[in-house]
C-alpha positions as CSV (number, residue, x, y, z in Angstrom):
1,G,-9.0,78.3,-12.6
2,H,-7.2,80.8,-12.2
3,R,-9.8,83.6,-11.4
4,R,-12.3,81.5,-9.7
5,K,-11.3,79.9,-6.2
6,N,-14.3,76.6,-7.6
7,W,-13.1,76.8,-11.1
8,K,-10.5,73.9,-12.0
9,V,-8.1,73.8,-15.4
10,R,-9.1,70.0,-17.5
11,K,-7.4,69.4,-20.4
12,F,-11.0,68.3,-22.8
13,V,-11.6,65.0,-25.8
14,L,-14.6,65.9,-27.5
15,R,-15.2,62.0,-28.9
16,E,-18.2,61.3,-31.8
17,D,-19.1,57.6,-30.7
18,P,-19.5,57.2,-28.5
19,A,-20.7,61.3,-27.9
20,Y,-18.8,62.2,-24.5
21,L,-16.3,65.2,-23.3
22,H,-14.1,63.8,-21.5
23,Y,-11.6,65.9,-19.4
24,Y,-8.8,64.9,-17.6
25,D,-6.3,67.3,-15.3
26,P,-3.8,68.9,-17.4
27,A,-0.3,67.4,-15.4
28,G,-1.3,64.1,-16.6
29,G,-2.5,61.2,-16.5
30,E,-4.1,59.0,-19.3
31,E,-7.5,58.6,-17.4
32,P,-10.3,60.9,-17.4
33,L,-11.9,62.4,-14.4
34,G,-14.5,62.4,-16.1
35,A,-16.7,63.1,-18.8
36,I,-20.0,64.4,-20.1
37,H,-22.5,62.3,-22.5
38,L,-24.0,64.7,-25.2
39,R,-26.5,62.9,-27.0
40,G,-29.5,65.3,-27.2
41,C,-27.8,68.3,-24.8
42,V,-27.9,71.9,-25.4
43,V,-24.8,74.1,-25.6
44,T,-25.2,77.6,-25.8
45,A,-22.8,80.8,-24.4
46,V,-23.3,82.5,-21.4
47,E,-22.9,86.1,-20.8
48,D,-23.6,86.5,-17.5
49,M,-22.7,83.7,-15.0
50,P,-24.6,84.0,-11.9
51,D,-22.3,85.0,-8.0
52,S,-19.5,86.2,-11.1
53,K,-17.8,89.6,-11.6
54,K,-17.5,91.0,-14.7
55,Y,-14.0,90.2,-14.6
56,D,-14.3,87.4,-13.8
57,V,-15.8,85.7,-17.1
58,D,-15.0,87.9,-20.0
59,N,-18.0,86.6,-22.1
60,I,-16.5,83.4,-22.8
61,L,-18.4,80.6,-21.5
62,F,-20.4,78.9,-22.3
63,E,-23.1,76.0,-20.7
64,I,-23.7,72.1,-21.2
65,I,-27.0,71.3,-20.1
66,T,-27.1,67.3,-20.6
67,A,-30.5,65.1,-21.3
68,N,-31.1,64.2,-18.0
69,E,-30.4,67.8,-16.9
70,I,-27.1,68.6,-15.3
71,H,-25.2,72.0,-16.0
72,Y,-21.8,72.3,-16.5
73,Y,-20.1,75.6,-17.6
74,L,-17.0,76.1,-19.0
75,Q,-14.9,79.0,-19.5
76,A,-12.2,79.3,-23.1
77,A,-10.0,80.2,-24.0
78,S,-11.3,83.4,-26.2
79,S,-14.0,84.3,-28.0
80,A,-13.6,82.4,-30.9
81,E,-12.4,79.5,-29.3
82,R,-16.0,79.1,-27.4
83,T,-17.3,79.7,-30.8
84,E,-15.6,76.7,-32.3
85,W,-16.5,74.5,-29.0
86,I,-19.5,75.0,-29.1
87,K,-20.1,74.0,-32.6
88,A,-18.1,71.0,-32.3
89,I,-20.3,69.8,-29.2
90,Q,-23.7,71.0,-31.1
91,A,-22.7,68.6,-33.7
92,V,-21.7,65.8,-31.6
93,S,-24.9,66.1,-29.8
94,R,-27.0,65.6,-32.7
95,T,-24.9,62.8,-34.8
96,G,-23.2,61.4,-31.6
97,K,-24.0,57.6,-30.6
């Protein structure tokens, strides 16, 4: 959100039962702004983002494609964090309800 004007900073909470990734406004608020249903999703690292400049992404993007084919692009804080998110989401997509 800091580099791309149409990106927003969000706080994410990963839940296994049910398998959702809820997102919140980082400034506060108890109610989620939305949720991504993870059961049966595909999550992968993204090396090149269409319509982006190289300095915009720093190879820390990943993509979630839901079972009903909605694409979400998320940017992690670091490469290591991206790997952690991908592994955690993959596990929930297989085992979550």
